[in-house]
N, C-alpha and C positions, 0 to 999 in steps of 0.2 A: 504494500500500500504506500509506503514512504517512497519507494522507487517510482511508483506510478504518479504520485503527486509531483515528484521532481521532473519526470518526463512531461507531464502536463504543463508545468511552468516553462520548460524549454520550448515546447511547441506553441506556447501562447494560448493554450486551451483552458478556458475557465470552467467548463463543465465536462467531466469525464467519468464514465463508469469503469472501475477497475475490475478485471476478471482474470483470475489465476486458477488454472486447472493443472493439477499434478497427478500423482499416482493414486491417491486415496480420496482426496476431497477437491471441491471447487469452491472458490471464495469470491465474493463480490462486495465491493464497497463503492462509496460515492465521493467524488471530488466536486464540490459545488462552489462556484465563485472562487476557484483556485485553492480551496482548503479542503482537507479531509476532516472527518468528524471523529471526535472521541466521545465515549459515553462511560458512565459509571453504573449503567443498568444494562446488563447483558445476561443471556441465558445460554446454557449448554445442555445437551442431552435431550433435545426435542425433535430429532430428525433433522432439523436445521438449527445451527447455532446463530443467534441473531439478537438484535436489540429488543429489549422488553417493550419498546414502543410499538412493536408489531404484534407479538403474541405473548401469552403468559402460560407456557406449557412446559418449560424446562426448569433447570436449577439456576437461580439467580446468582450472578457474580457481581458483587458491589465493589468493584475496583476499577480505576481508570484503564480503559482499553480502547484501541482503535475500533470504531463502529463498523463492523462488517457482518456479512451473513455467509454462512457456508453450508454445504450439504455433502453427503457421501456420494460423490460422483467424480471418479478419476479414471485414469487408464487401467488401474487394477481392479475396478469395481466389477463384481461378478454378475453375469447375466444368467437368469434361470427362469423356468416356467413353474408357477406355483400350482397348488392343488386345484385351483379353479380354471387353470389353463391360461392364465394371464402372464405376459412377459414382464419380468421385473429386472431392474438393474440396481445393484446395491441394496442395502448399505454394506453388505459383506464385501470384503476386498481380499484379493489374492496376495496383497502386500509385495514385498521384494522377494520373499521366500515363501512358497515356490515361485510366485509371480504369475503372470499370464501364461497360458498354455504354450504360446509360441516361444517362450524363453527356454523351453526344454529342460526345466528343472523339476519336473514331476507334477506340475499343475495339471488338473484335469477339468476344471470348470472354466468355461469361456468368459472372457472379460471384454471390456471396451477396447483395449489395445488389440485383442485378437480380431474383433469386428473391423477395426480400422485397417488392419493388415489384410484381411480377406477381401475388403472392398478396394484394395489397391492404393489406399491413401498413404500407407507407410511402406517404404522400400525394405524388404527383408534383408537385403545385402548392405544396407547403409545405416543400420541401427548404431547409434553413438558414433556417427561419422565413419562407419565401416569397421569399427573395432569389435563389433559383435554381429552375429547373424541370427535372424529369427526363423523359426520353423513354420512356414506357411501351411504345410500339409497337416501338421498337428492342429493348428488353429482351425482349419477347415473341418477336420474330423470332429473336433469338440463342438463347434457350432452346429454342424449337421446332426450330431447325435442328440445333443441336449436342448437345442432350440428349434431347428428346422423341422425335424421329424415330429416331435410332439405337437407343433403348431401347424403341421402340413404346409410348410412354406418351402420355397426354394432356398438354397444357401445364401444367395445375395439378398433375398427378401428378409431372411432371418437376421443377417448381419446388419442390414439397413434398419431393421426394427430395433436392434440393440441401441444404435446411435440415436434413433428417434426418441426412445425412452429416456436415455441419459440426457439428451438435449432438453427434453421437457423439464427434467429436474433442475437443470441449470438456468433455463428461462425463468423458472419460478423464483430463484434467488435474485436474479437481475430485476425482476418485478418488485420483489420485496424492498430493494434499496432505492427504487425509483417510483414506480406507479403507486405502491402502497404508501408512499410519503407525499403523494400529491404532485409528483414530478413527471414530466413527459420524456421518456427515453429518446424520442426523436430529436430532442434538443441537446443531446449529449453525444460525445464520441466514446468508443469502446477501446480501452487499452487492454490488449489480450496478451497474456504471457503464461509462464509455466511450461513444462515440457509438452503438455497436451492441449493447452489453451488455443494456440493457433490452428490446430486441427479442426476445432469446433466453432471458432469465433464467427465466421461468416454465417453459419446456420443460425446462431443465436441473434446476430444483428439483423438478419432478414426477418426473423420472427417478431422482433420488437421494433422494426423499422429504424434502427440506429443507422444514421447515414454514413458513418466514417469509422474505420477500424485502424488502429495503430499497433503494429507489431514491433517491439524494440529489437535491437541488434541481436541480443542474446536472451531470448525469452526464457529458456530453461534455467538461466542463471540470474534472471532479473531480480528476483526477491532478495538474493544474496547481495546484490548491488545496493539494495536499500539499507543494509547495515553500514555501508561506507558513506552513504548520503544522510544517514539519520542525524538529527540534531540532538544535543544533550537536552534533557527535559526532566523537570520535577514538578509535581502538582501539589499545591497547597490549598486547603479548604477549611471552612468553618461553618457551623450551623448558625443561622441568623434568625429565621422565623419572624419576619416583620412584613408589614404592608409596604409596598414600594411607593411611598409618597413623601411629600416634603417634610412631614413630621419625623421621618426616619433618616433624613439626609445626614445629619451630624453623626449619628451612630454608624451608619454605613460607611461614611468617609473615614472614620477612625479605624474601622475594621479593614477596609481596603488598604489603608496605609500600613497597618500592622502586617497583613499578609504580604504586601509588596516588599516590606523591609526584610521579611524572612526569605522571600524569593531572591532578592538581590544578594543577601548574605550567602545563600547557597551557590549562586552563580560565581560569586567571588571566591568561595572556598574551592570550587571546581577549576579555578584558574581561567575563566572565560573573560577575554578582554571586553571592556565596556562597550566597544563598538559592535560587538557581536551579541550583546545581551538584549533580550526582548521579553516583555511580559504580555500575556494575553489574559484579559478578564472575562469571566463568564459567571452565570448564576443559574441555579435550578429554580424556575419560576412556575407558578400555577395560579389558577383562580381559586377563591375561597371554596372550601369543601371538596375540592378535588383531591384524590389520593395518589396522584402521579404528577410528575413535574416535567418540564421541557428545559433542557439546557440551552441557554441563549447567550450569545456574546454580548458583553456590556460595552458601552461607549468609553472612550478615554476621557480624561479630565476629572474635575471635582464633582462629587455627588450633590448637585444642586437641583432646583426645580426643573430646569431644561434637561438636565441629565436624566432625571426620573422619567420625564415624558418620553425621551428617546428610548430608554430601556423598556418601558411599558409597550411602546409601539413595536419594538422588536419582538416582544413576546406575542402580541396580538397577531403579527404577521406569521410567526412560526406556528401558532395554533391554527390559524386559517389554512396554512399550507398542509398541515398534517391531518386536520380533522374537518376541513371545509367549512369551518365557522369560527367566529371569535366574538367576544363581548367587550367592545371598547368602553362601555359604560360601567364595567365591573372593576373592582379593586384587583390588583395583581399582588400576589404574595411572593416574597423571596424566602426560600428554604435554606439553600446552601450558597455560599459565596466562594468562588474558586479563582485562583491565580495560577497560571502555568508559567513557570520560569523556563525560558528557552535559550540555549546557547547555540548560535548558528555555527555550523561547521563549514569547512571549505568544500566546495563542490568540484567534482572531477569534470572537466570540460569534455563534452562529447567530441570524438574525432570526426573529421570531415572526410567524406568519401570522394574519390576522384570522379569527376563527371564523365559521362560517356553517352553513346547514342541511345535513342529511345528503344531501339530493337536490341535486346540483350542476347545476341547470338553467341557471344563469348561465354555465357553462363549456361547455355542449353546443354543438358546432359543426354537427352534422348526422349523417348516417349513410352508410355505404358498405359494399358486400360485401367481407368479408375471409375468406380461407380458413383454417380451423382443422382441424388433423389430428384433433382429438378428434371433430369432426363428420364429417370426410371430405369436406367441401364448403365452398363459400362461404356464409356466413350474414350476415344484416344486422347491422351492428356500429355501436354508438354511438361517435362521435368527440368527444373533449373537448380543450379548450385548457388546458394545465396552468397557465399564468399566471393563469387565472381561477378556479382551484380554491381553496377556503377550508379552513381547519382543520376537521376533522370531516366533510368530504365523503366519501361512500362511492360507489364505482363497482363494480357487479357485472359480471363478464364475461358475454358477450364485449364487449370495449371496447378502444379504442385512445386513448391520451393522447399528444397531440403537443406538442412544444416545439421551439425553434429548434435546439438542439444534440443532440436525440435523440428517439426515439419509444418509448413503453412499450406493450407488448402485454399485455392482461389476458385470458387465455383463459377459456372458459366455467366451469371449476371454481373460479375465483379471484375474490376481492373485493379492491379497492384502497381503502385508507383514508388520508386526508391527516392527518399528525400536526401538532402545534402549530408545528413549524418548517418545514412545507411538504414534508417528505419523504413519498414514497408507500410505504406498507407493504402488501405483497401477502400474503394468506393463502388457503389453500384453504377452500372452503365445503363443509360436510358436507351430507348429504342432507336434514337437517332445516333447512338454511338458516342455520346458525350457523357461525362460523369455528372451525376446528379448533385454532387456537393463539391466544395472547393478542393483543389488539389494541394499537396504539401508545398 
């Protein structure tokens, strides 16, 4: 998430949905107006891990955490047919040991990775950049025996069904972080990463009508880059329980000053230069008699009458966005006051990629049949080596772009463009052959 927020800033994108799909889970989070959200109300163990603002079905975690939603959908998620004859994917996972059937390590239950392999989306001879080979025949046999025959489907239909089910799970978490919070995913870009994220990104974007997909240079390692880009941060809070009005201004100002003094003391103890110190104010606010709060950023400056008015208006707007109504005539109560102490770290500058022609013939590796649900069959598909793509290269779908840590699928209605820093930007192509959204 931190890496995705950094990428969004570099791209000048204010609104981005972050999507990370690995071997066992898929995670989604929101970058809105250039910021990712944190929360102190989170739940785990409910099928989806998510903010309590959405559901109350898991175990609450009352600690500061980046606000994201995840589900059990990854390359190792196991596909099966239940007792009622329905196809299921997850939550069980093959893990790394034994892993998917195609790993050849003793796994017998088909997984999402096996389905991608059977459909030609993954190259069995180029796994991990060619350091390992996948067993296509074992994957075919497992899907045939455990999925296709019980459901009376062809092998390709069964494998495509596995991807359709897992995509439905992941569309759900993308909706949780956008539509369920009153936001339109069509106004966001999708940053897709993780080893498996770029395989599925276009399918998810199509379902939610997200106009633009960005694939970073090293999607399989992208989350690790977030560790290098992460700022130092500590959160300070205190319970206040007051009405947000002028009668509370003096007390709130004193509390703010005390928290900010603690925050600056922590930053100094960590050796953060003053030029890199930053504080962020927020508060948990609610209407009287509500038993839940919304965390809202607070204005800078002294807590006077104008400050109170701006803080209340921020809460009304947040309540309107989340619940489709607000009451500007009601009092607003502050429950917890929070200060985040942030020490900005140096950013690694992205490298620039040498420009080249629009037609990336130098990166073309060959062609193989790949199944696309848009066509309902296997179609001849150009295969490209990502390391050999140059800035300005354009790839029209259907195509597959391979690299050591991931594989990017470009379906027929999409075009991929390499930006000056080597990122792949996917947009849908209109009937007239021009992209529907701006290019990189």
